[in-house]
N, C-alpha and C positions, 0 to 999 in steps of 0.2 A: 504494500500500500504506500502510495506516495505521501511523504510528510508535508504538512502545510507549514510554512514559515510565516510568523506573525510579527509585525513590527510594532514596537512601542517607542515613543520618544519622550525622554525626560529632560526638562531643562528649567532653569530658574528665571523667573521674571519678577517684576515688582507689581504690587496690586494696582497702583495708580499710574502705571505706565512709565516709571522712571527709566531713562535710557542710560546704560552704562557703556561708555565709549571704550574701545580697545585701548590697552596700554601695555607697558612692558611686562606687566604681570598676567596678561591674557594668555591662556593656553588652549590650543585646539589639537585634538589627538591625531586626526588624519592618518589612520593606519594604512600602510601601503597595500595596495590591492594584490601585488604579485607575491607578497611574503606568505610563506607556509612554514610556520615554526611554532615552537612552544613559547619562546621568550618574546614578549611584546615590544621591548625596547628599554633603553636606559632610564626612561622617565618613570617607570612603573615597578611596583612589587606586587606579584600575584600570590594569593593565598588559596590553596597551595599551588605552587608553580605547575605541578604535573597535571592539574585539572583545568588548565587553560591552553588555548591555541589561537594563534593568529591565522585567519583564513579568509580569503576573498574580501579583504579590507575591513574585517570585523574581528573583534576579540571575543572568542567563543568560550563559554564554560562547558566543559565536557562531562561534568559531574552534577547530579541532582542533589548532592548533599547540602547540608546547611552551612551558612556563613562563608560561602565562597565570595571572595572580595578582591578588589584591585585598588591599591593605594597609588596615588600620584605622588612622586617623590619630590618633584621640582616646584610644587605649589602647596601652600597651606593657608588656612585662615589665621591671619596674624592677630596678635594682641594689640589691635588698634581699631579705631572707629571706622565706619564706612559700610557700604552695602556690597553685596557680592551676587554673582550669578553663575550657576553651574548647570550644564545641560549634557545629556547623553542620549543617544538613540539606541534602543534595544529591540531585539527581535526574539520571539519565542521559538526555540528550536524543537523542544519536546516538552510536553506537559508533565509527564511523570505521574506517579500514583498519589503523591502527597500534595496538598495545597502548598503554595509557596508565594514568593514575592520577588519584586525587582525594584531597585531604587538606589538610594544613597545612604552613606553614613558620613556625617560631617562633625567637625569639632572633636576629632578623635584625640584623646589624651591618655597618658599613662603616668604613674608615679615617678618613673624615670623619664625626665623631660628631654626626650630625644626623638626625632622623627622616625628613626629606625625601630626603637622599642615600641612605638605606637602601632607599627605595622603588625605586631603580634599579640600584645597584651592590652592594647588600648580599647577604650569604649567611647562612644559618641552618641549623637542623635541620629536615630534611624528614621527615614522617611521614604515612602514608596507606594506601590500598588500591589495588592494581593491578587492572586489568580482567581479568587471568587468575587472580585469586583469591589474591593474596599480600598479607599485612600487612607493612609495613616501617617501621622507624625508622632513619634514615640508611642505612647499607649493610647493615644486618641485616634479614633477611626471614624469613617463616614462612608456609607454606601454611595456608589455612583447614582446619578439621577435616573438612569434606566439601564437595562441590560446592555451589555457591550459586545461588540465584535472585536476581539483583541487585535486583529490585524489592522484596525483603523483607529487605534488609540495612541495618543502621545501624552506624556505626563510633563507637567511644568511645575517646578518648585521655586519659590522666591524667598529671599531674606532681606528685611528692611529694618534699619535702625530707628528706634523711637525713644521717647523720653523714659518710658518704663521698661525698656529692654528691646529685644528684637522680635519682629513678627516674621514667622515662616508661613508660606502659603504653598500648597500643592494643588495643582489643577489638572484635571483630566480633560483632554480635548480630542475630538474626532480628527484624525490626521488628514482626511480628505477635505472636510469642510471647515476646519479650524474652529468648530463650534465647541464651547465648553460643555462637558457632560458631568462635571463634578469638581468641587472645590473644597478644600479643608484648610483651615487657618489655625495657627497656634500663636498666642501672644505671650508677652512678658518672659521671653527667653533671656536668661542672664547672659550678658556679653561674655562672661567667663567660660560659658559652655560652648561658645562659638570661636574657639581657638584650638588649632591643631590640624591633624591630617584630614584629608578628604579622600573618600573611596566610593566606588560603585559596588553594589552588592547583588549577588545572585542568591536569593533565599536568606533573609535576615535571621530566621530562627535557626539556631545552631543544632536543634534536635532533628531537623528534617533529614531523612535518609534517602528518599527517592522522590524528590520534588522536580519542579520545572527547571529547564536549562535555557539560558538566554545568550544571545550575542549582543555585543555592544560596539557602537561606533560613534563618531562625531562628538566625542566628549569635550565639552568646552567649559572653561572656567574663566571668569573675569570679575572685575570690581576693585574698588579701592580698599577693601578689606583683605584682598588676596595679596600674599607676598610671594615673590618668585625667588627660587633658590636653584639656579642652574648648576651650581657646584655640587648638588646632591645627586646628579645623574650617576647611576651605577652600571657601568658597562659602556660599550660592549667588551672592552678589556676590563675584567673585574678587578684583578690585581695580579701581582707576580711574586714569585719566590725565587731566590737564587743562592748558589753556593760558589765558593772559590777555594780550590785545593790544587796544589802542584801545578799552578799556572793554567788550570782549566777552569773556565767559568761556565756554569750551567744555570739556565734560567727557564722557568716555566711560566707562561702566561695562562691564567685561568679564564676561560671564556664561558659564556652562557650557551644554552641550547639553541644554536643558530639553525637556519633552515637550508635546504638544498639550493635555494636561489641566492644565498648569501655567499660572500667570499669565504674561502676555505683555508686561508693561510694568514699567518701573522708575520710581520717583519720586525727585525731587531736592528736598531741603529745606535751608534755611539758617537759622541761628540769628539772630534779630532781637530785640534787647533781651531776651534770655533765653528767648524763645519760638521754637519750630520752625515755620517757614512753608514750605509747599509752593510751589515756584516753577516746577516743570516735571514732566512725565510723558512718557517716551519709550518707543516700541515697541522690542522686541528684534529685531535683524536676524536673519532665519532662517538665514543662512549664517555670518556672522562672530560671531554671538551677542553683539553689542554693542548698547548703548542710549546714544545720543548726545544731549547737551543743548547748546543754544546760547542763552545768556542775554545779551541786549544791555543797555546802560546799567548795567553792573556797577559798583558802588562800589568802585573799586580803591585807595581811600585807607586801607583798614583790613583787618585780618585777618578773614576770615569763616569761621566753622565751618560745615561742611556734613555732610550725611549722605545716603546713597543707601539707599532702602528697597525691598524686594521681598517681596511676599506669598508666603511659603513654607509649604506644607502639610507639617507635620512627620509623623513616622511614627505619632504618636498621633491623626492626623486633624485636629488643630487648626491653623488658619492663623495664623501669626505673622509680623510684619514683621521680616525679617532685615536687618541694617544694616551698612553700610560707611561709615566716617566719616573726616574729615580736616579740614584747614584750607586754604582758598585764601588764601595770603598776600597782603598788600597789594603793589601794584606798587612795587618798590624804586627808584623814580626818585630818591629823596633819598640813597640810598647812593652814596658816592663810588666804590665798587668793586663791580661785579657779578661774582659767582663762578659759573662754569659747570663742571660735571663732564662730561668727554668719555669715553664708553664705547662699546665695540663688541665684536662677535665672541666669542660664548660657546658653547664646547662644554660638555658636561655633566661633564667630568672634575673640575671644581672646584665643581660644583653642591652647595649653593646659594650659593657664593661668599661664605662667611662673613667671611673676612679683608677682602675688598674692600668689601662693603657696610658693615661696621663702620667702616672707615676713611673711606669717603665720607661717612658720617653725621657723623663728627667734623669733617670739612671744612665741613659744613653749606652746600652750594652752594645758590644761588638757583634754578638751572636744571639739569636733567638732560638731556643730549643723548646718545641712543643712535644711533650712526651706521650701524647695520645688522648683519645676521646675528645677530638676536636668537635664532635657532635654526640648527642645522645638521641635515642629513639624519639624522645618527647619533644626535642627542640623544634620550635616553629609550629607545634601543634599538628593536628590532622593525622596522627599515627604514622605507621610505616607500611610500605608495600614490599612484600617479600618476592613475589613473582608477578609477571614475567620480568626478566632481567632488565629490559629497557625501561620499564616503568619503575622498577626498584632503583635504578641508577638515577633517574630524574628525581625521585623522592629523596635519595641521599644527597644529590647535588644541591637541592633547595636548602637543606640543613647545613651543608658544608659552605655554601655561599654566605651564610650568616657568620661563620668563623672568619672568612676573608673580609667581610664587610666591617667587622669590628677591629681587625688587626692589620689591615692592608697598609695603613700609613706607617706603622712600625716596620713592616716587612720590606717596603719598597727600597729602603736604603741600607738594609742589614742582611748579612748572611743568615739564612733560616734553615733549620733542620726540623722535620715534621714527621713524626712516627704515627702510623695508624695503630689503634688498639681494638679491643673487643667491640665496644659500642659503635665504633666507626663502621664496622661491618654488620651492624644490627644484631650482635650477640651480647647479652649481658655479661657473659663470661666466655672466654675463648681458650680452648685447648686444641690447637690447630692440627695436631697429630699428623704432621707432614702433608696436610692438604686434602685428606679424604673427604668425601661428601657425606653429610649426615642431615637428618631432619632436625628442626629446632627442638622437637621433643626429646631427641637423643643427643643433643649437642654436647652434653657433659660426658659422653663416651669418647669424645675427641673428633674434631673435624670442623668443616665450614658448612654452616646451614644455608648461607646465601649462594646464589649461582656464582660460579667462578668468574663469569663475565663482570658481574657487579663487584666482586672482591678485587679484581684487577683494576677496575676503574677507581676504586678507593685507593689502591696502592699508587696508581699514577697521579691522582690529584695531590697526594701527600708527599710522594718521594721521587717523582720523575726528575726533579731538579737536583737531587742529591748527586754527589760525586759518583763516578762509575762504580757499580757494585762489584764485590769481590768475586763472586761466581753467580752470574745471572741465570743459571739453569733453573727452570721452573720446578716446582714440586708437583704433587698429584693434581689432577684436573687442569694442568697447565697454569696453575696459580703462580704469580710472579713472586720473587723474593727481592729483598732490598738491603741485605746486610752488607757492610763495607766500612770504609774509614774515610775521614776527612782530616787534613792537616791545615790548620788555620791559625795564624798568629803565633806559631810555635807550639801549639797544643795539638796533640794527635787524639782525635775522637774515634772510638770504635762504635759503630751503630749496629745493634742487633735487634732481631724480632724475637723477644723472649717468650712468645706464646705460639709462634708459628709451628714449631715442631713438637710442642709439649703434649705429653700423654694426658688423656682424660681420666677422671676418677671412676666413672661409672663402669662397672664390669671389670675393673682392675683392682680396686681396693675397697670401694664403698659397699659395706654389708649392712648398713643401718637404714632405717626408714627415712623418708624425706629427701632433702636435697643431697646429692652425692658429694658435693663440695663442702658442705657444712657439717662439722663434727660438733654435735651438741650433747654428747654423752661423755661425761668425764671418765668413765671406766674404760674407754677405748685407748689402747696403747698406741700413741701416734707414731712411735718409732716403727711399729709393724707396718705402717703404710708406705714405708720406703722399700718397695719391692724391686727385685732385680728386673732389668729390662725397661723400666720406666725412663722416660726421656724428658729433659727440660729444654736445653738449647739445641740439642741435636749435634751429631758429629760434624756436619758441614760448618756450623757456626763455631764450634769448639776449635776446629782446625784453623779457621780464619783467626780466631782470637790468639791462638798460639803464634801464628805468623806475625800478627800485629804486635803482640807483647815483645817480640824480639826485634822489631824494626823501628829504629829510632832516627831515621833520616828526617831532617828538618824539624825534629821534635825535641821539646824540653820537658814537657809534662804530658801525661796520658790520662784520658778520661773515657770511661765506658758510658754510653748512652743507651738506655733501654726503657721499656714501658713501665716496669714495676721493680720493686726491691726484692732482694733475695732473702727475705725473712718474713715472719708472720707476726708483726707487731700491731695487733688490734685485738682487744679482748671483747669489745662491745660493738654491736652493729644495730642498724635500724633507726627509724625516725626519732624514737625516744631513747635510743641506745640501751634498751632493756634486753636485747637479744645477746645472751652470753655464748660466744663461740669458743670452743676449746681448740679448734683448728679450722683453718680456711684453706682449702686445697686450690682455690683460685690464686692464692699468693704464691710467689716463687720461692717460699721456704720449702715447698714440696715440688717434686720429690727431693728429699734431703741429700741424697748422693749426687744428684745432678746439680743441686745448689752448691755443694762443696767443691765439685769439680770445676764449675765455672769460677768460683771465688779463688781457687788455687791458681788458675791460669792468669786471672787479671792481677792478682797480687804480685806475680812475678814481673809485672811491668810497673809496680808501685802505682797502680791506676786508681783513681777516684771514680766512684759510681754515681751518676746523676739519673734520676728517674722520677716517676709520678704515680698516678693511678689510684692511690690508696685514700684520697680525700682527707689525708691526715699527715701533716708535715712531721717528719722524723729525721733525726740525724743519728746514725748508728755506726759502730765499728763492728765488723763481723768477726766471728771466730770459727775456726774449723775444728782443730784439735784442742785448742786452748782459747780462752778469751783474748781478744786483741791481736790474734796472730794473722789476721787478714786486713782488708782495706775498709775505708770509710765509704758510707753511702748516704746521700741526701735525697730523700723523697720530698719533692717540693709540694707546697700547698696547692690545692685545687683552685682554679680561677673562680669557679662558681660551684660550691658543694651542693650536690643533690643528696645522695645516700650517705649519711654520716657514719663515721667510725670513731672509736676512741681506744686509747691504751691506758687502762686503769688497774695495773697489777697491784698497787698498794691497797686499794679498796678490797681486792679479792684475796689478799693474803698470799700472793705469789712471792716466793722468796727472791731476794737479790743480794748482791754484795757490791762493794767498791762504788758506792754512790759518788758521783763527781763532786768536786769541791764546791760547786754552786749550790748543792744540797736540794735541788728541785725534786719534787715528788715524781714517782714513776720512772726514775732514771737509775742507771747502774748496770751491773752484769746480771743478765737473766738467761734462763732457758726460754726461748720464745714458745709460741703455741704449738710448734712442731718439734720442740726440744733441740732447736738449733742454738748454738752459742751466739749471743748478741749483746753488745754493750749499747744501751740506749743513753745517748748523751743529752738529747733534747727531744721533746714531743710537744706538738701544738694541739692539745685536746680542745674540742669545742666547748663552749660555755654550757653549763648545766641548765641554765635558764635562757632561752633564746628570746631576743626581742622580736616582736611581731608587728611593730608599727610601720615597717617598710621592708621590702624584699632585700634591699641592700644591707640593712641592719641585721636581718636574719642570716644572710650569707656571711657577713663578717663574723657573727657569733658562732657559725658552724665551721669556722677556721678556714675560710676562703682567703686567698692571697697569692703570692708568687715568690719565687726564689731568685736571688742574685748570687752568683758564684764568681769570685775574683781569683783567677789563676796568676799568682805572682811568680813570674819566671825567674826573676833575679833572686828572690829569697827562697825559692822552691817551697812555697806555701800556698795553701788554698784557703781563702776566706769565704765562709758560707754564711749567707744572710737569708732569713725567712721573714718576709714582710707580710703584715696583715693587709686586709682589703682597704679599710678606710683610714687614710692618713695623708699627710702632705710630704711627698718625697723631697720637696725643696726645703722643708724645715723639719727633718725627722727627729723623733724623740726615742729614747731607749724602749719605751712601752709600745712603740709601733712595730717592733719585731716580736715574734713568739718567744716565750721564756726559754732561755738557754742559748739563743742566738744573739749576736754573731759568734762564730767559732772559727779560730785559725788552726788549720791542720798542717803540720809539717809533712812534706811529701813522703819522707821515710816512714811515717806511720802507716802508710798504705800497704806496707809489708811489715806488720808489727811483730812478727814472729821473733822470739828470743834467739840470739845466737848461741850455738854450742861451741863454736870455735871461730877463728878469724884467719884471714890470709894476710900476708905482708901488706904494708901500706904502699900504695902506688903513687909515685911522685912523677908528675908529667912535666916535660918541658917542650916548648915548640908548639903547643896546642892548649887551648883553653876549653873547658867544659867538654871533654871527650865522652864518648859512650863507653861504658864498661859492661861486659857480659861475662858472667861466671858460669862455668860448665863443670858438672861433676864427671870426672874422668872415668869413674867406675861404671857409670850408667850412660854416659854421653848426654845426660839430661841438662837442659838449660835451667839453672837455679833461679836466675833473674837477670834482667837487663835494665839499665837506666843510664841517663845522662847525668854525670856528676856536676857538682857546682864548684868550679875552680879547677885546680890542678893537682889536688891531693885527695886520695880516697882509700879507706881501709875496708875491704869487702868482708861482710859477715857470712858465715856458712852455718848449716844446721846439722852437720855431722862431721866427724873427723875424717880426713882422707886427702886425696890428691885432687887438684882442681886445675882446670885450664881457664885462663882469662884472656878475653879479646878486648882490646882497647884501641880507641882512635875515633875517626870520623867516617862513618859509613857513607855519608852523602858524597864524599869524594874518593871513596874506596881506599882511604888511608887508615888501615887497621893493622895492628900488630898482635901476635898471639904469644902468650907465655904459657908453656906447658909445665906440668909436674909441680905446681905450687902445693906445698904441703901445709895443711892447716896448723895453726899454732894457738896457744892460749892467749887470752886478751892481754895478759901482763907482759907477754914477750913482745919486744919491739924489733921490727925488721922492716926495712925500706927497700923497695925496688924502683930504680930510676928507669923511666920510659921516655926516650927522646925521639922527637919528631923533627925533621929538618924544616 
């Protein structure tokens, strides 16, 4: 049966015929007739994006669900006097089973005063026409004068300022005769309610499941109460991320879902002696909507302005180059201190994270590290789509675009590393199990629940700009990997996917009822859960880490980056923190053998560990065989805490020893929830009583914030800072950090194992800060490798015997080997001179 298309026209007029002349604030949509795509253009935000399409010069809603809406980003009702006029033409595509409506939402406001937050959590004044023939403004409604033929109806809404407030009028008119067939007026509207975003709405009632679907066109906004903000356009180049390592610059432009009739490439230009030079052109990936550039032989000794260009066909039919620009900063190898900002886990309750982004900008880090959960399933509302893959990808991209929308101005001029985690691929917890396919119901058995096509799109959006991967061979289902390293500013970063290969608990260890990852029975022996054959990082990543630990070219300090920490430091879970967990197998304290193997490798590089995920800031030193014998790890605060956790061993009577000198509760040497040795130096527990007067206050009290890590290459120290959400970074106070921070960690403490014996002191001439590698001759095993500070170093060893030492500068292949060094007691003095020409 042929569907009938019915046109409705909505627009604002004044009751007494006031004429509002066009001005700089006037907006006319003018959707291009040849465009066939999901994304309407840089002036709009669609909710949800996957439920809208541009087609035949109209913006169509393809879902009959409730509260589908489109915000105009470049215009708003300003906090100023004046009249305004808004119009849009709409056409009914499909009636659906449920009654619905079409119209406007105006004066959209949110407690976070930002046009972006209003797109998701804001409320305003609804006005429109129901499909059963009633005009409405807010809760006031009025039937039309007579029964209507929807295809001949247009709606007109007006707003006029009066002494006692604003008057809004909605009129129904016959489209052919221009005859009014219904009018509704509401007076005494407070001017304060007519400030904020403007949107068109398909079905105002959020509860509608299968209502009508409309198409929209000729959306016009004008008046002297309208403010224009062209700088708020979002796209077509949404943002970019880049890295710089070993003189290779990689950059990814994130694009929206363009159509087949749009340009399919992005160009990269750099400024060279005042002139723009094109150095690359990249195709847009059809799934991830990314365009990635790899530029070798990059001059990393200077700041280089760049711009990304995209040939965008405007609504007037003219093709113009749309631009996104920034600076690739010079490699800060000469800086004594490399500053990193550690961030993770962002719900949309604090979006667009104004306090945090402002303060991070003040810190001016050299590197941004996002440890995962750039999105949650709930971000942006409207749920998730698991299948088919193309719809799932659009659903994911809408949420991921919110991440870029909030952080793009920080990222445009800074090297950025970005790791996907479990929520990014729509799994509350992820045990990747080397990539096998599972259903969501069985995901805790290990594997990926989402289609591999969607998972790969997630990986590309987050990591395609990373330095070249160590071994890009895909895992099962052809799922991509992203582990590898980056050397920047003299710090060598290892990047791993600490859940991609991990075994799942279901059918391997879980014998209890309920969730397989939650141990809530204190009688269970958690050490019995460390069964043979269970995998944490996987042999491929362990092999990479071994190579990385021994490779100190261009590096002074080493740092491991991953999603989460290698311990289980959380005793309480849930919204009110009343859930007592005796062990959490989502943590990387399990499997314990895999945890210990990973820690043993990274301590041989004296590497610090930076991670996130736990929604609970912690600073710990790991132990394998003894307390303090491995490295330090900083789990950074969450940007916006959703699910809270706490570490409260003192309240639960969990024994400890060696409480640090600061005397803070819940600190010291503990067996964690999985009986791993861990020294908790600091923890940022949430407040027991949360403020509820604003979302930002609640997030602050739930321990939201971020980390700053200062790698001091001269002193060989790492200064760790954990900042709360609400404060002024320009005027910081000690109380603005969580208790126990800041903490200065000497590099050597990242292999805190006590020496059993020592080798002779190495005294070097002709070279400063050489690399020293100690090898056990009886096993040919590398004991550790590091770059020393200065020209003299006495290696410690952990058993008596003979050792081989390699010393020199691997970057220029100037290495010397000393064989047969016998260990000696600490009190014995012996010096070996090592001379370089």
